[in-house]
C-alpha positions in Angstrom: 97.5 129.8 76.2 101.1 129.9 74.8 101.8 128.9 71.3 103.7 125.7 70.7 106.4 126.0 68.1 106.5 123.0 65.8 109.6 122.7 63.5 109.0 121.8 59.9 111.7 120.3 57.7 111.6 119.0 54.2 114.5 117.0 52.9 113.5 117.7 49.3 111.8 121.0 48.6 111.0 119.9 45.0 109.0 116.9 46.2 107.3 119.2 48.8 106.2 121.6 46.1 105.0 118.8 43.8 103.0 117.2 46.6 101.4 120.5 47.7 100.6 121.4 44.0 98.8 118.0 43.5 96.9 118.3 46.8 95.8 121.9 46.0 94.7 120.9 42.5 92.6 118.1 43.8 90.5 120.6 45.8 87.6 122.7 44.6 87.9 125.3 47.3 90.7 127.1 49.1 91.8 125.0 52.1 91.5 126.3 55.6 94.3 126.7 58.2 94.1 123.1 59.6 93.7 121.6 56.1 96.9 123.4 55.0 98.7 122.1 58.0 97.6 118.6 57.1 98.7 119.1 53.5 102.2 120.2 54.7 102.4 117.2 57.0 101.4 114.8 54.2 103.9 116.4 51.8 106.8 115.4 54.2 105.5 111.8 54.7 103.3 112.1 57.8 99.6 111.0 57.9 98.4 114.4 59.2 99.4 117.4 61.3 98.7 115.5 64.6 101.5 113.0 63.8 103.9 115.8 62.9 103.1 117.6 66.2 103.5 114.3 68.2 106.9 113.7 66.6 108.0 117.3 67.4 107.0 116.9 71.0 109.2 113.8 71.3 112.3 115.8 70.3 114.1 117.3 73.3 114.0 121.1 73.2 117.5 121.7 74.5 120.5 120.1 72.9 122.8 118.1 75.1 125.8 120.1 76.4 128.9 119.9 74.3 132.0 118.7 75.8 134.8 121.2 75.9 137.8 119.8 74.1 141.0 119.7 76.2 143.4 122.7 75.8 146.4 121.8 73.8 149.3 123.5 75.6 151.8 122.5 72.9 149.7 124.2 70.3 149.3 127.3 72.4 153.1 127.5 73.0 153.8 126.9 69.3 151.5 129.8 68.4 152.8 132.0 71.2 156.3 131.7 69.7 154.9 133.4 66.5 154.3 136.5 68.6 156.9 138.8 69.9 156.3 141.9 72.0 152.5 141.5 71.5 152.9 141.6 67.7 152.5 138.7 65.3 156.1 138.2 64.1 155.4 135.4 61.6 152.4 133.7 60.1 152.0 130.1 61.3 152.2 127.3 58.7 149.4 125.1 60.1 145.8 126.3 59.5 144.7 125.4 63.1 147.6 127.6 64.4 146.7 130.4 62.0 143.2 130.5 63.4 144.5 130.6 67.0 146.9 133.4 66.0 143.9 135.3 64.5 142.2 135.2 67.8 145.3 136.8 69.3 145.0 139.6 66.7 141.2 139.8 67.3 141.9 140.5 71.0 143.9 143.6 70.1 141.2 145.2 67.9 139.1 147.7 69.7 135.6 146.4 70.5 132.5 148.2 69.4 134.2 150.4 66.8 133.8 150.6 63.1 136.8 151.1 60.8 137.2 152.0 57.2 139.4 149.7 55.0 142.4 152.0 55.3 142.0 152.3 59.1 141.6 148.6 59.8 144.6 148.0 57.5 146.7 150.5 59.4 145.6 149.0 62.8 146.4 145.4 61.6 149.8 146.7 60.2 150.7 147.8 63.8 149.9 144.4 65.1 152.2 142.3 62.9 155.8 142.4 61.6 155.7 140.5 58.3 154.0 143.2 56.1 150.9 141.5 54.8 147.9 143.3 56.4 145.7 142.3 53.5 146.2 138.6 54.2 145.4 139.1 57.9 142.4 141.3 57.2 141.0 138.7 54.8 141.6 135.8 57.2 139.9 137.7 60.1 136.8 138.1 57.9 136.9 134.5 56.6 137.2 133.3 60.2 134.2 135.5 61.2 136.3 137.4 63.8 135.7 140.6 61.9 132.7 141.5 59.7 132.6 143.9 56.8 129.8 145.3 54.7 129.2 144.2 51.2 131.4 146.9 49.7 134.3 146.1 52.0 134.4 149.7 53.2 133.3 149.2 56.8 134.9 146.7 59.3 133.9 145.8 62.8 135.2 143.2 65.3 132.7 140.5 66.0 132.0 140.2 69.7 132.0 136.6 71.0 133.8 134.7 73.6 137.0 133.1 72.5 137.4 129.3 72.8 139.4 128.1 75.8 142.7 127.7 73.9 142.4 131.2 72.4 141.6 132.7 75.7 144.7 131.1 77.2 146.8 132.4 74.3 145.3 135.9 74.6 146.3 136.0 78.3 149.9 135.2 77.4 150.5 137.6 74.5 
């Protein structure tokens, strides 16, 4: 028989800990598996584990599909004007435009390769004209389009599908 996954969530971990402590102190012996499940359920305001399981079964397992926002052609054209010859000629002023421009840079980074800090800086330097590779490198990491290790010495492009507006921009630059 397959195992049913039952999610457990506590709004206040401190209250959870206090409730479990009080329930454990009231016992003379170590509780069994089902008794522990009941204690956890009571700690989050349910009568017992059966109620917790019944509530979990009522929750749909798949989230409803998200609506894709319409593509903003004016925004894409505005960001496209920041590029010239496939290079980022100027840094957009609006944050939403900056993120879209970062997707354009992301598309030009080689997939599946790791780079040292100097290598990624040189590569980014070849992709823009305004001389601030450190800003672009930092923004790519903040936007989670590039990941780096804790020391900041190894960088890698994060592989994921671009949003529709970014995909359209990438096709144009």
